[in-house]
C-alpha positions in Angstrom: 86.6 -58.1 -100.1 85.1 -58.8 -96.6 84.7 -55.9 -94.2 84.4 -56.9 -90.5 82.9 -54.0 -88.2 83.4 -54.3 -84.6 81.3 -52.1 -82.5 84.0 -50.1 -80.6 81.4 -49.0 -77.9 80.7 -52.6 -77.0 84.4 -53.3 -76.9 85.1 -50.5 -74.5 82.1 -51.3 -72.3 83.4 -54.9 -72.0 86.9 -53.7 -71.0 85.9 -51.2 -68.5 85.2 -53.4 -65.5 88.6 -55.2 -65.9 90.4 -51.8 -66.4 88.8 -50.4 -63.1 89.6 -53.7 -61.4 93.2 -53.7 -62.3 93.7 -49.9 -61.6 95.5 -49.2 -58.4 93.7 -47.0 -55.8 96.7 -44.7 -55.8 95.8 -43.6 -59.3 92.2 -42.6 -58.3 93.5 -40.8 -55.1 96.1 -38.8 -57.2 93.5 -38.0 -59.7 91.0 -36.7 -57.2 93.7 -34.7 -55.5 94.7 -33.1 -58.9 91.2 -32.2 -59.6 90.6 -30.7 -56.2 93.8 -28.7 -56.4 92.8 -27.4 -59.9 89.4 -26.5 -58.7 90.9 -24.5 -55.8 93.2 -22.6 -58.2 90.2 -21.8 -60.5 88.3 -20.5 -57.5 91.2 -18.4 -56.2 91.8 -16.9 -59.6 88.1 -16.1 -60.2 87.9 -14.4 -56.9 90.5 -12.0 -58.0 88.6 -10.7 -61.1 86.2 -7.9 -60.2 83.9 -8.3 -63.1 83.3 -12.0 -62.5 81.5 -13.6 -59.5 81.4 -17.3 -58.8 78.2 -18.2 -56.8 79.7 -21.4 -55.4 83.1 -23.1 -55.2 83.4 -26.1 -57.5 83.2 -29.4 -55.5 82.8 -32.8 -57.0 82.9 -31.8 -60.6 85.0 -30.1 -63.1 82.8 -27.2 -64.2 82.1 -23.9 -62.5 79.4 -21.4 -63.1 80.4 -17.8 -63.2 78.4 -14.6 -63.6 79.9 -11.7 -65.5 79.1 -8.1 -64.7 79.1 -6.3 -68.1 78.9 -2.9 -66.4 82.2 -3.4 -64.5 83.8 -4.9 -67.6 82.7 -2.1 -69.8 83.9 0.5 -67.3 87.3 -1.2 -67.0 87.6 -1.4 -70.8 86.8 2.4 -71.2 89.8 3.2 -69.0 92.1 0.9 -70.8 94.6 2.5 -73.1 93.7 0.3 -76.1 90.0 1.0 -75.9 90.4 4.8 -76.5 92.5 4.0 -79.6 89.8 1.7 -81.0 91.8 -1.5 -80.4 
C-alpha cells in the first residue's frame, strides 16, 4: 500500500492569492461592515454593565479588553436573591 501525504498548508498557501483575486470587493466591504456593527454592539452592551469597564472601543480587530470590578460584582451578588440562599 502506498501512502501519499500532501502538505495541506502548502496547498492552502498556494490557493490564497487566487482566492483573494477572485473574491469580489463587495464581500470584503460587507464583512468589514458586519465586524464594525458587531464591535459597536459589543461596546454598547459593555457600557451597560456596572461591574465592567472597557478602556477603549474596539477598532480594527475583533477583540476587546475589559476590566472587571470585583467589588461591584460582589456587592451586586450579595443583594441577589439566589446568593442569600447559597445558590
